[in-house]
DRENSETOR-336292 format. One line per field, with one value per atom (N, C-alpha, C): residue in one letter; x, z, y; atom name. Coordinates in nm, 3 decimals. Layout:
# residues N
rest	c(a / ...)
c1	c(X / ...)
c3	c(Z / ...)
c2	c(Y / ...)
atom	c(CA / ...)
END
This chain:
# residues 111
rest	c(x / x / x / x / x / x / x / x / x / x / x / x / x / x / x / x / x / x / x / x / x / x / x / x / x / x / x / x / x / x / x / x / x / x / x / x / x / x / x / x / x / x / x / x / x / x / x / x / x / x / x / x / x / x / x / x / x / x / x / x / x / x / x / x / x / x / x / x / x / x / x / x / x / x / x / x / x / x / x / x / x / x / x / x / x / x / x / x / x / x / x / x / x / x / x / x / x / x / x / x / x / x / x / x / x / x / x / x / x / x / x / x / x / x / x / x / x / x / x / x / x / x / x / x / x / x / x / x / x / x / x / x / x / x / x / x / x / x / x / x / x / x / x / x / x / x / x / x / x / x / x / x / x / x / x / x / x / x / x / x / x / x / x / x / x / x / x / x / x / x / x / x / x / x / x / x / x / x / x / x / x / x / x / x / x / x / x / x / x / x / x / x / x / x / x / x / x / x / x / x / x / x / x / x / x / x / x / x / x / x / x / x / x / x / x / x / x / x / x / x / x / x / x / x / x / x / x / x / x / x / x / x / x / x / x / x / x / x / x / x / x / x / x / x / x / x / x / x / x / x / x / x / x / x / x / x / x / x / x / x / x / x / x / x / x / x / x / x / x / x / x / x / x / x / x / x / x / x / x / x / x / x / x / x / x / x / x / x / x / x / x / x / x / x / x / x / x / x / x / x / x / x / x / x / x / x / x / x / x / x / x / x / x / x / x / x / x / x / x / x / x / x / x / x / x / x / x / x / x / x / x / x / x)
c1	c(-1.126 / -1.139 / -1.024 / -1.047 / -0.934 / -0.851 / -0.725 / -0.642 / -0.692 / -0.725 / -0.769 / -0.898 / -0.990 / -1.110 / -1.088 / -0.990 / -0.965 / -0.897 / -0.810 / -0.750 / -0.860 / -0.944 / -1.057 / -1.132 / -1.176 / -1.262 / -1.189 / -1.062 / -0.988 / -0.961 / -0.937 / -0.917 / -1.043 / -1.156 / -1.282 / -1.308 / -1.278 / -1.291 / -1.206 / -1.086 / -0.997 / -1.034 / -1.132 / -1.182 / -1.083 / -1.015 / -0.923 / -0.967 / -0.944 / -0.965 / -0.853 / -0.871 / -0.769 / -0.643 / -0.677 / -0.571 / -0.494 / -0.566 / -0.499 / -0.410 / -0.462 / -0.387 / -0.264 / -0.288 / -0.178 / -0.060 / -0.096 / 0.005 / 0.090 / 0.045 / 0.112 / 0.211 / 0.190 / 0.259 / 0.370 / 0.488 / 0.609 / 0.657 / 0.697 / 0.772 / 0.915 / 0.992 / 1.138 / 1.216 / 1.172 / 1.241 / 1.190 / 1.095 / 1.055 / 0.930 / 0.892 / 0.766 / 0.645 / 0.535 / 0.410 / 0.359 / 0.285 / 0.213 / 0.098 / 0.050 / -0.057 / -0.191 / -0.298 / -0.423 / -0.471 / -0.441 / -0.490 / -0.417 / -0.295 / -0.229 / -0.299 / -0.339 / -0.413 / -0.542 / -0.607 / -0.741 / -0.732 / -0.626 / -0.598 / -0.580 / -0.506 / -0.489 / -0.622 / -0.700 / -0.830 / -0.930 / -0.920 / -1.008 / -0.947 / -0.845 / -0.770 / -0.741 / -0.709 / -0.658 / -0.508 / -0.444 / -0.295 / -0.275 / -0.163 / -0.128 / -0.088 / -0.072 / -0.028 / 0.101 / 0.107 / 0.221 / 0.349 / 0.464 / 0.590 / 0.583 / 0.671 / 0.674 / 0.686 / 0.763 / 0.773 / 0.641 / 0.559 / 0.417 / 0.321 / 0.332 / 0.245 / 0.277 / 0.394 / 0.433 / 0.380 / 0.393 / 0.342 / 0.193 / 0.125 / -0.024 / -0.071 / 0.005 / -0.021 / -0.018 / 0.095 / 0.118 / -0.002 / -0.010 / -0.109 / -0.247 / -0.287 / -0.426 / -0.431 / -0.319 / -0.321 / -0.372 / -0.326 / -0.360 / -0.238 / -0.250 / -0.130 / -0.068 / 0.056 / 0.119 / 0.113 / 0.118 / 0.115 / -0.017 / -0.128 / -0.260 / -0.254 / -0.192 / -0.189 / -0.099 / 0.008 / 0.087 / 0.007 / -0.069 / -0.158 / -0.254 / -0.327 / -0.417 / -0.348 / -0.227 / -0.146 / -0.097 / -0.107 / -0.050 / 0.096 / 0.163 / 0.305 / 0.360 / 0.481 / 0.550 / 0.629 / 0.631 / 0.705 / 0.854 / 0.929 / 1.063 / 1.150 / 1.117 / 1.207 / 1.191 / 1.086 / 1.071 / 1.119 / 1.102 / 1.145 / 1.297 / 1.356 / 1.504 / 1.592 / 1.520 / 1.587 / 1.678 / 1.776 / 1.865 / 1.785 / 1.808 / 1.732 / 1.766 / 1.864 / 1.895 / 1.802 / 1.699 / 1.612 / 1.551 / 1.544 / 1.499 / 1.361 / 1.327 / 1.183 / 1.080 / 1.124 / 1.034 / 0.989 / 1.086 / 1.060 / 0.957 / 0.976 / 0.883 / 0.741 / 0.743 / 0.615 / 0.544 / 0.616 / 0.552 / 0.500 / 0.581 / 0.528 / 0.406 / 0.384 / 0.261 / 0.146 / 0.183 / 0.078 / 0.024 / 0.128 / 0.082 / -0.005 / 0.040 / -0.041 / -0.185 / -0.197 / -0.325 / -0.411 / -0.350 / -0.422 / -0.463 / -0.382 / -0.416 / -0.534 / -0.538 / -0.654 / -0.774 / -0.762 / -0.872 / -0.894 / -0.781 / -0.797 / -0.778 / -0.800 / -0.788 / -0.634 / -0.593 / -0.452 / -0.414 / -0.510 / -0.481 / -0.465 / -0.473 / -0.455 / -0.316 / -0.297 / -0.168 / -0.074 / 0.038 / 0.145 / 0.221 / 0.258 / 0.338 / 0.463)
c3	c(0.333 / 0.195 / 0.115 / 0.002 / -0.084 / -0.137 / -0.153 / -0.207 / -0.340 / -0.430 / -0.564 / -0.555 / -0.477 / -0.463 / -0.404 / -0.306 / -0.248 / -0.355 / -0.436 / -0.543 / -0.634 / -0.677 / -0.767 / -0.707 / -0.581 / -0.520 / -0.506 / -0.464 / -0.453 / -0.582 / -0.692 / -0.817 / -0.869 / -0.840 / -0.880 / -0.796 / -0.665 / -0.588 / -0.635 / -0.682 / -0.733 / -0.873 / -0.936 / -1.071 / -1.181 / -1.159 / -1.263 / -1.334 / -1.465 / -1.541 / -1.517 / -1.551 / -1.545 / -1.628 / -1.739 / -1.836 / -1.769 / -1.701 / -1.636 / -1.520 / -1.439 / -1.328 / -1.370 / -1.469 / -1.525 / -1.576 / -1.638 / -1.696 / -1.589 / -1.463 / -1.355 / -1.283 / -1.304 / -1.231 / -1.324 / -1.278 / -1.358 / -1.314 / -1.416 / -1.385 / -1.360 / -1.330 / -1.295 / -1.415 / -1.541 / -1.656 / -1.694 / -1.612 / -1.636 / -1.723 / -1.788 / -1.871 / -1.776 / -1.831 / -1.756 / -1.748 / -1.648 / -1.646 / -1.739 / -1.784 / -1.878 / -1.806 / -1.865 / -1.810 / -1.781 / -1.862 / -1.838 / -1.713 / -1.680 / -1.562 / -1.440 / -1.447 / -1.345 / -1.329 / -1.439 / -1.430 / -1.354 / -1.383 / -1.320 / -1.170 / -1.132 / -0.989 / -0.927 / -0.993 / -0.929 / -0.916 / -0.995 / -0.993 / -0.928 / -0.855 / -0.779 / -0.864 / -0.986 / -1.075 / -1.064 / -0.990 / -0.963 / -0.814 / -0.770 / -0.637 / -0.622 / -0.495 / -0.478 / -0.559 / -0.612 / -0.687 / -0.601 / -0.668 / -0.599 / -0.516 / -0.417 / -0.333 / -0.417 / -0.513 / -0.583 / -0.650 / -0.693 / -0.747 / -0.633 / -0.521 / -0.408 / -0.360 / -0.355 / -0.313 / -0.412 / -0.541 / -0.635 / -0.634 / -0.614 / -0.604 / -0.486 / -0.377 / -0.252 / -0.282 / -0.343 / -0.381 / -0.472 / -0.585 / -0.686 / -0.637 / -0.538 / -0.484 / -0.355 / -0.308 / -0.179 / -0.066 / -0.054 / 0.057 / 0.125 / 0.260 / 0.330 / 0.268 / 0.246 / 0.190 / 0.292 / 0.426 / 0.522 / 0.513 / 0.483 / 0.470 / 0.346 / 0.236 / 0.122 / 0.144 / 0.226 / 0.258 / 0.346 / 0.442 / 0.523 / 0.436 / 0.337 / 0.261 / 0.163 / 0.136 / 0.045 / 0.126 / 0.258 / 0.346 / 0.348 / 0.334 / 0.323 / 0.426 / 0.467 / 0.549 / 0.445 / 0.473 / 0.393 / 0.389 / 0.292 / 0.268 / 0.395 / 0.448 / 0.564 / 0.680 / 0.694 / 0.804 / 0.764 / 0.644 / 0.587 / 0.592 / 0.554 / 0.533 / 0.653 / 0.768 / 0.891 / 0.927 / 1.015 / 1.063 / 1.121 / 1.079 / 1.114 / 1.255 / 1.322 / 1.453 / 1.573 / 1.528 / 1.624 / 1.710 / 1.845 / 1.926 / 1.897 / 1.906 / 1.879 / 1.975 / 2.099 / 2.188 / 2.142 / 2.072 / 2.025 / 1.917 / 1.824 / 1.715 / 1.763 / 1.863 / 1.918 / 1.983 / 2.056 / 2.115 / 2.014 / 1.905 / 1.803 / 1.737 / 1.717 / 1.661 / 1.767 / 1.891 / 1.999 / 1.994 / 1.985 / 1.982 / 1.858 / 1.756 / 1.623 / 1.641 / 1.697 / 1.725 / 1.817 / 1.916 / 2.014 / 1.944 / 1.858 / 1.778 / 1.690 / 1.637 / 1.548 / 1.625 / 1.759 / 1.835 / 1.820 / 1.773 / 1.765 / 1.892 / 1.901 / 2.020 / 2.048 / 2.169 / 2.204 / 2.240 / 2.254 / 2.285 / 2.152 / 2.042 / 1.914 / 1.908 / 1.832 / 1.820 / 1.748 / 1.815 / 1.749 / 1.650 / 1.545 / 1.441 / 1.428)
c2	c(-0.322 / -0.293 / -0.341 / -0.404 / -0.453 / -0.329 / -0.360 / -0.250 / -0.182 / -0.272 / -0.221 / -0.135 / -0.182 / -0.098 / 0.035 / 0.039 / 0.169 / 0.261 / 0.210 / 0.287 / 0.342 / 0.256 / 0.295 / 0.407 / 0.387 / 0.492 / 0.623 / 0.624 / 0.745 / 0.812 / 0.733 / 0.791 / 0.858 / 0.794 / 0.865 / 0.989 / 0.987 / 1.104 / 1.220 / 1.181 / 1.286 / 1.338 / 1.271 / 1.307 / 1.275 / 1.167 / 1.124 / 0.999 / 0.988 / 0.872 / 0.775 / 0.648 / 0.558 / 0.599 / 0.649 / 0.696 / 0.816 / 0.904 / 1.018 / 0.973 / 0.883 / 0.836 / 0.755 / 0.668 / 0.583 / 0.665 / 0.777 / 0.877 / 0.936 / 0.949 / 0.994 / 0.896 / 0.773 / 0.670 / 0.604 / 0.609 / 0.573 / 0.431 / 0.356 / 0.233 / 0.266 / 0.167 / 0.186 / 0.243 / 0.215 / 0.276 / 0.409 / 0.470 / 0.611 / 0.622 / 0.513 / 0.514 / 0.502 / 0.546 / 0.546 / 0.409 / 0.368 / 0.237 / 0.247 / 0.133 / 0.136 / 0.146 / 0.208 / 0.205 / 0.062 / -0.038 / -0.175 / -0.228 / -0.196 / -0.236 / -0.178 / -0.046 / 0.024 / -0.054 / -0.081 / -0.147 / -0.278 / -0.354 / -0.489 / -0.459 / -0.360 / -0.335 / -0.298 / -0.208 / -0.170 / -0.271 / -0.380 / -0.495 / -0.616 / -0.590 / -0.691 / -0.816 / -0.795 / -0.911 / -0.924 / -0.838 / -0.856 / -0.835 / -0.881 / -0.858 / -0.711 / -0.666 / -0.529 / -0.494 / -0.375 / -0.336 / -0.319 / -0.310 / -0.275 / -0.145 / -0.129 / -0.013 / 0.114 / 0.130 / 0.253 / 0.293 / 0.194 / 0.231 / 0.265 / 0.191 / 0.231 / 0.370 / 0.411 / 0.546 / 0.652 / 0.622 / 0.718 / 0.729 / 0.611 / 0.609 / 0.695 / 0.680 / 0.759 / 0.912 / 0.946 / 1.087 / 1.143 / 1.069 / 1.115 / 1.113 / 1.033 / 1.030 / 1.113 / 1.160 / 1.232 / 1.155 / 1.036 / 0.950 / 0.896 / 0.867 / 0.820 / 0.699 / 0.698 / 0.573 / 0.455 / 0.490 / 0.387 / 0.311 / 0.380 / 0.312 / 0.223 / 0.263 / 0.181 / 0.051 / 0.070 / -0.059 / -0.143 / -0.087 / -0.170 / -0.247 / -0.179 / -0.247 / -0.351 / -0.325 / -0.415 / -0.537 / -0.527 / -0.640 / -0.641 / -0.528 / -0.517 / -0.420 / -0.440 / -0.342 / -0.247 / -0.116 / -0.027 / -0.070 / -0.026 / -0.068 / -0.030 / 0.091 / 0.135 / 0.040 / -0.029 / -0.128 / -0.260 / -0.303 / -0.430 / -0.436 / -0.323 / -0.326 / -0.296 / -0.288 / -0.253 / -0.371 / -0.341 / -0.442 / -0.561 / -0.680 / -0.798 / -0.848 / -0.777 / -0.820 / -0.763 / -0.694 / -0.641 / -0.754 / -0.737 / -0.836 / -0.878 / -1.005 / -1.055 / -0.984 / -0.956 / -0.890 / -0.749 / -0.672 / -0.543 / -0.553 / -0.653 / -0.667 / -0.703 / -0.794 / -0.839 / -0.728 / -0.643 / -0.521 / -0.422 / -0.408 / -0.320 / -0.369 / -0.497 / -0.546 / -0.536 / -0.553 / -0.541 / -0.390 / -0.289 / -0.150 / -0.126 / -0.185 / -0.167 / -0.216 / -0.335 / -0.388 / -0.301 / -0.254 / -0.160 / -0.033 / 0.017 / 0.143 / 0.122 / 0.001 / -0.034 / -0.082 / -0.098 / -0.145 / -0.291 / -0.362 / -0.506 / -0.577 / -0.702 / -0.790 / -0.800 / -0.751 / -0.758 / -0.904 / -0.994 / -1.137 / -1.213 / -1.152 / -1.222 / -1.286 / -1.388 / -1.460 / -1.361 / -1.349 / -1.265 / -1.338 / -1.271 / -1.332 / -1.261)
atom	c(N / CA / C / N / CA / C / N / CA / C / N / CA / C / N / CA / C / N / CA / C / N / CA / C / N / CA / C / N / CA / C / N / CA / C / N / CA / C / N / CA / C / N / CA / C / N / CA / C / N / CA / C / N / CA / C / N / CA / C / N / CA / C / N / CA / C / N / CA / C / N / CA / C / N / CA / C / N / CA / C / N / CA / C / N / CA / C / N / CA / C / N / CA / C / N / CA / C / N / CA / C / N / CA / C / N / CA / C / N / CA / C / N / CA / C / N / CA / C / N / CA / C / N / CA / C / N / CA / C / N / CA / C / N / CA / C / N / CA / C / N / CA / C / N / CA / C / N / CA / C / N / CA / C / N / CA / C / N / CA / C / N / CA / C / N / CA / C / N / CA / C / N / CA / C / N / CA / C / N / CA / C / N / CA / C / N / CA / C / N / CA / C / N / CA / C / N / CA / C / N / CA / C / N / CA / C / N / CA / C / N / CA / C / N / CA / C / N / CA / C / N / CA / C / N / CA / C / N / CA / C / N / CA / C / N / CA / C / N / CA / C / N / CA / C / N / CA / C / N / CA / C / N / CA / C / N / CA / C / N / CA / C / N / CA / C / N / CA / C / N / CA / C / N / CA / C / N / CA / C / N / CA / C / N / CA / C / N / CA / C / N / CA / C / N / CA / C / N / CA / C / N / CA / C / N / CA / C / N / CA / C / N / CA / C / N / CA / C / N / CA / C / N / CA / C / N / CA / C / N / CA / C / N / CA / C / N / CA / C / N / CA / C / N / CA / C / N / CA / C / N / CA / C / N / CA / C / N / CA / C / N / CA / C / N / CA / C / N / CA / C / N / CA / C / N / CA / C / N / CA / C / N / CA / C / N / CA / C)
END
């Protein structure tokens, strides 16, 4: 499911209008995002938003932030910002475990 469509469906389940949800989500300067920006996200006219917005959407919609990062095709900041000296084998095994947990083919090409 695309990121935006999931946000749209969860917003509707929560009984929130775009205006209501947009008012709950803050930009870095502390002001609310616009309903138009949220509309663009929901209709996948923009790429996934920055981490701080993904985190707020997860909180506002009461959904797991990890799932939103998965739909966004991103690693959460705590994983992205780890020490880059992690051995390639550990990273490869982590991706294999992730694939197994999702029931994906463990023989898929590792990246």
